[in-house]
C-alpha positions in Angstrom: 0.0 0.1 -0.1 2.8 2.5 0.7 4.2 2.0 -2.7 0.8 2.7 -4.1 0.7 6.0 -2.2 4.1 7.0 -3.5 3.1 6.3 -7.0 -0.2 8.3 -6.6 1.8 11.3 -5.2 4.5 10.8 -8.0 1.7 10.7 -10.7 -0.1 14.0 -9.3 3.1 15.9 -10.4 2.1 15.0 -14.0 -1.5 16.0 -13.6 -2.1 19.8 -14.1 -4.9 21.5 -12.4 -6.6 24.8 -13.2 -5.2 26.2 -10.1 -1.6 25.1 -11.3 -2.2 26.9 -14.6 -3.3 30.0 -12.9 -0.4 30.1 -10.5 2.1 29.3 -13.0 0.9 31.7 -15.5 0.8 34.6 -13.1 4.4 33.8 -12.2 5.6 33.7 -15.9 3.7 36.8 -16.9 5.2 38.7 -14.0 8.6 37.6 -15.1 7.9 38.8 -18.5 6.7 42.1 -17.3 9.7 42.4 -15.0 12.1 41.8 -17.9 10.4 44.0 -20.6 8.8 41.4 -22.6 5.2 41.9 -21.8 3.2 44.3 -23.9 -0.4 45.3 -24.6 0.0 43.1 -27.7 -0.2 40.2 -25.4 -3.2 41.1 -23.3 -5.8 39.5 -25.3 -4.1 36.1 -25.4 -5.7 33.7 -23.0 -4.3 30.5 -21.4 -6.7 27.7 -21.4 -6.8 24.5 -19.2 -8.1 21.7 -21.2 -8.9 18.2 -19.8 -6.5 15.9 -22.2 -4.3 16.0 -25.2 -2.4 13.0 -26.5 -0.2 15.4 -28.4 1.4 18.2 -26.3 0.9 21.7 -24.9 0.3 24.3 -27.5 0.4 28.0 -28.8 -2.1 28.2 -31.7 -1.7 31.7 -33.0 -4.3 33.1 -30.7 -4.1 31.4 -27.3 -2.1 28.9 -25.3 -3.5 25.6 -24.3 -2.4 23.5 -21.3 -3.9 20.0 -20.9 -4.4 18.5 -17.6 -2.7 15.5 -18.9 -0.8 14.7 -22.2 0.7 11.7 -23.7 4.0 13.3 -23.2 3.3 13.6 -19.5 2.4 9.9 -19.2 5.6 9.2 -21.1 7.6 11.2 -18.7 6.0 9.8 -15.7 7.1 6.3 -16.8 10.5 7.4 -17.7 11.0 9.3 -14.3 11.2 12.9 -16.0 9.4 15.8 -15.0 8.8 19.1 -17.0 7.9 22.2 -14.9 4.7 23.8 -15.7 6.3 27.3 -15.5 8.9 26.1 -18.2 6.1 25.0 -20.6 4.4 28.2 -20.2 7.7 30.3 -20.7 8.2 28.4 -23.9 4.6 28.8 -25.1 4.6 32.7 -24.1 7.8 33.0 -26.4 5.9 31.9 -29.3 3.1 34.4 -28.5 5.7 37.1 -28.2 7.1 36.2 -31.6 3.6 36.2 -33.1 2.7 39.7 -31.6 6.0 41.2 -32.4 6.7 39.8 -35.9 8.3 43.1 -37.0 11.0 42.4 -34.4 11.4 38.6 -35.3 11.0 38.6 -39.0 14.4 40.3 -39.5 17.8 39.4 -40.9 19.2 40.0 -37.4 16.8 37.0 -36.2 18.0 34.9 -39.2 21.7 35.6 -38.5 21.4 34.7 -34.9 19.0 31.7 -35.1 20.3 30.4 -38.4 17.1 31.0 -40.5 13.7 32.7 -40.5 11.4 32.0 -37.5 9.0 29.9 -39.5 11.5 28.1 -41.4 11.9 24.2 -41.3 14.6 24.3 -43.7 17.1 25.3 -40.9 16.8 22.2 -39.0 20.3 21.2 -37.4 21.6 18.4 -35.4 21.7 19.3 -31.7 25.0 20.8 -30.6 25.4 21.8 -27.0 27.5 24.9 -28.1 24.5 26.0 -30.3 21.4 24.9 -28.5 20.1 24.9 -24.9 18.0 22.0 -25.4 17.6 19.0 -27.9 14.2 20.6 -28.8 15.8 24.0 -29.8 17.6 22.1 -32.6 14.3 21.4 -34.3 14.0 24.7 -36.0 14.7 28.4 -35.5 11.2 29.1 -33.8 11.8 26.5 -31.3 15.3 27.6 -30.8 14.1 31.1 -29.9 11.3 29.8 -27.7 13.8 27.8 -25.7 16.2 30.7 -25.3 13.4 33.1 -24.2 12.2 30.4 -21.8 15.7 30.1 -20.3 16.1 34.0 -20.2 13.0 34.1 -18.1 13.9 31.2 -15.9 17.3 32.8 -15.1 15.8 36.4 -14.8 17.8 37.6 -17.9 21.2 36.6 -16.5 23.1 34.4 -18.6 24.2 31.3 -16.6 28.1 31.2 -16.2 28.2 27.7 -17.7 26.9 29.3 -21.0 29.3 32.4 -21.2 31.9 30.4 -23.2 29.4 29.4 -25.9 29.3 32.5 -28.3 26.3 31.2 -30.5 24.2 30.9 -27.2 25.6 34.2 -26.1 24.3 36.0 -29.3 20.9 34.3 -29.0 20.7 35.7 -25.4 21.8 39.0 -26.6 19.0 39.0 -29.2 16.3 38.4 -26.6 17.8 41.1 -24.3 17.6 43.3 -27.4 14.0 42.1 -28.0 13.0 43.0 -24.6 14.6 46.5 -24.9 12.6 47.0 -28.2 9.4 45.9 -26.7 9.7 48.2 -23.6 10.6 51.0 -25.9 7.4 50.5 -27.9 5.2 50.7 -24.7 
């Protein structure tokens, strides 16, 4: 019976409640505001809690959808992994920022830093720890950007020391810092 209780507590970490979504979203939007990444253009974006998705979390060009449980969460549970809800929201809000501030994203500057246009699937690269913060960042430039902005928020805009000797990651970090200054200047 104690093993069953332990498994139930462990599984609970992988089931997201509406309260979890509200708390995490408040934290992330406060982080965005504090770091200059929040703008009036983001005000109408809603974060929805949905019962289930076999796929994943998502940004769908208007809103962010967070399922109570996903196939990915169940897979993580059985593999002993856990992804923080705040990190998921940081990543999805990054896509929202890119969508609402396309004039800052659809630039040659973005392409130079992230290796291609935001919406490009042609720029897919192999994962390289000197170029990407995560394996998922190597999928394409938009996911690379979302992962960098997610880490930027998580680390309160301060580049972790372990990354300071990775020039390509430093350039991506500097792009997000420039983006925050540009968004703040628009306000």
